[in-house]
C-alpha positions as CSV (number, residue, x, y, z in Angstrom):
1,M,-179.4,-13.3,-104.5
2,Q,-177.4,-16.4,-104.0
3,Q,-173.7,-16.5,-103.2
4,D,-171.2,-17.9,-105.7
5,P,-168.7,-20.4,-104.5
6,A,-165.8,-17.9,-105.1
7,P,-164.1,-17.0,-101.9
8,L,-164.8,-13.6,-100.4
9,T,-161.9,-11.2,-100.0
10,R,-161.6,-7.8,-98.5
11,H,-161.8,-6.3,-102.0
12,L,-164.2,-8.6,-103.7
13,R,-167.8,-10.0,-103.2
14,V,-169.2,-12.4,-105.8
15,H,-172.9,-13.1,-106.1
16,R,-175.6,-13.8,-108.6
17,V,-178.4,-11.4,-109.7
18,R,-180.9,-12.4,-112.4
19,G,-178.6,-14.9,-114.1
20,H,-175.6,-12.6,-114.0
21,T,-172.4,-13.3,-111.9
22,V,-171.6,-10.0,-110.2
23,L,-168.1,-9.3,-109.1
24,E,-168.5,-6.4,-106.7
25,F,-165.1,-4.7,-106.2
26,R,-164.7,-2.9,-102.8
27,G,-162.4,-0.3,-101.4
28,E,-159.0,0.6,-102.9
29,I,-158.3,-1.3,-106.1
30,D,-154.5,-1.1,-106.4
31,I,-151.9,-3.7,-107.2
32,A,-152.4,-5.7,-103.9
33,A,-156.2,-5.7,-104.4
34,A,-155.8,-6.8,-108.0
35,A,-153.7,-9.8,-107.0
36,E,-156.5,-10.7,-104.6
37,I,-159.2,-10.3,-107.1
38,A,-157.6,-11.8,-110.2
39,P,-158.1,-15.5,-109.3
40,A,-161.8,-15.2,-108.8
41,L,-162.1,-13.0,-111.9
42,D,-160.3,-15.7,-113.9
43,V,-162.7,-18.4,-112.7
44,V,-165.8,-16.4,-113.5
45,T,-164.6,-15.3,-116.9
46,A,-163.5,-18.8,-117.9
47,R,-167.1,-20.0,-118.3
48,P,-168.4,-20.0,-121.9
49,G,-171.3,-17.7,-122.5
50,S,-171.2,-16.2,-119.1
51,L,-173.1,-13.0,-118.1
52,V,-170.7,-11.0,-116.0
53,V,-171.2,-7.7,-114.2
54,L,-168.2,-5.8,-112.8
55,D,-169.6,-3.5,-110.1
56,L,-167.4,-0.6,-109.0
57,T,-170.0,1.1,-106.9
58,H,-168.1,0.5,-103.7
59,V,-164.7,1.4,-105.1
60,E,-162.9,4.4,-103.3
61,F,-159.7,4.3,-105.4
62,F,-158.9,2.8,-108.7
63,D,-155.5,2.7,-110.4
64,C,-153.9,1.1,-113.5
65,S,-154.1,-2.3,-111.7
66,G,-157.8,-2.0,-111.7
67,L,-157.8,-1.0,-115.4
68,R,-155.8,-4.2,-116.2
69,L,-158.4,-6.3,-114.4
70,L,-161.2,-4.7,-116.5
71,Y,-159.3,-5.2,-119.8
72,R,-158.5,-8.8,-118.9
73,A,-162.1,-9.6,-117.9
74,R,-163.4,-8.0,-121.1
75,S,-161.0,-10.0,-123.3
76,R,-161.7,-13.3,-121.6
77,V,-165.5,-12.9,-121.7
78,L,-165.6,-11.8,-125.3
79,A,-163.3,-14.7,-126.3
80,R,-165.9,-17.1,-124.8
81,D,-169.0,-15.5,-126.3
82,G,-170.2,-14.0,-123.1
83,R,-171.4,-10.6,-122.0
84,L,-169.7,-8.1,-119.7
85,L,-171.3,-5.1,-118.2
86,L,-169.7,-2.5,-116.0
87,V,-171.4,-0.6,-113.2
88,C,-169.7,2.6,-112.1
89,D,-171.0,5.9,-110.7
90,H,-167.9,7.4,-109.0
91,P,-166.9,10.6,-110.8
92,L,-163.1,10.0,-110.4
93,T,-163.3,6.4,-111.6
94,L,-165.5,7.4,-114.5
95,R,-162.9,10.0,-115.5
96,V,-160.1,7.3,-115.4
97,L,-162.3,5.1,-117.7
98,R,-162.9,8.0,-120.1
99,V,-159.3,9.2,-120.3
100,T,-158.0,5.8,-120.9
101,G,-160.7,4.9,-123.5
102,L,-162.0,2.0,-121.6
103,A,-165.5,3.7,-121.3
104,R,-165.9,3.4,-125.1
105,L,-165.1,-0.4,-125.0
106,L,-167.0,-1.0,-121.8
107,P,-169.7,1.6,-121.3
108,P,-170.4,2.1,-117.6
109,L,-174.0,1.8,-116.3
110,P,-175.1,3.8,-113.2
111,T,-176.6,0.9,-111.2
112,L,-176.6,-2.8,-110.8
113,K,-180.3,-2.8,-111.5
114,A,-179.7,-1.1,-114.8
115,A,-177.1,-3.7,-115.7
116,T,-179.0,-6.8,-114.8
117,E,-182.4,-5.7,-116.2
118,R,-181.2,-4.7,-119.7
119,P,-182.4,-7.5,-122.0
120,G,-179.7,-8.5,-124.4
121,A,-177.4,-5.7,-123.3
122,A,-173.8,-6.5,-124.1
123,S,-171.2,-4.1,-123.2
124,G,-167.7,-4.6,-124.3
125,S,-168.3,-5.3,-128.0
126,V,-166.4,-3.2,-130.4
């Protein structure tokens, strides 16, 4: 894995895995964390044809601010003909994704390995 030039924050780690840019969210994703994460997310999702993985494996709390980040990332990546994959295995976060309908638009995968090894997998398409 090589480190992406995006700055590290308390709530975000950006790295590359098998051609995918992975945004690894960490800790409590609330309005303050979202403000910290948004600039790096916008840089990564601005690239045409990008392969992006949002990894929520290390998330302990996830509110509507986090949902807005996921919706924004999805819209930006799809508008630029890229692929967006979501990794999430936390039962409460999965429940939030299902209740809001986001799990239908961006089906969560259980591991980073599952996301980065799926040839041609494209979550986020309608």
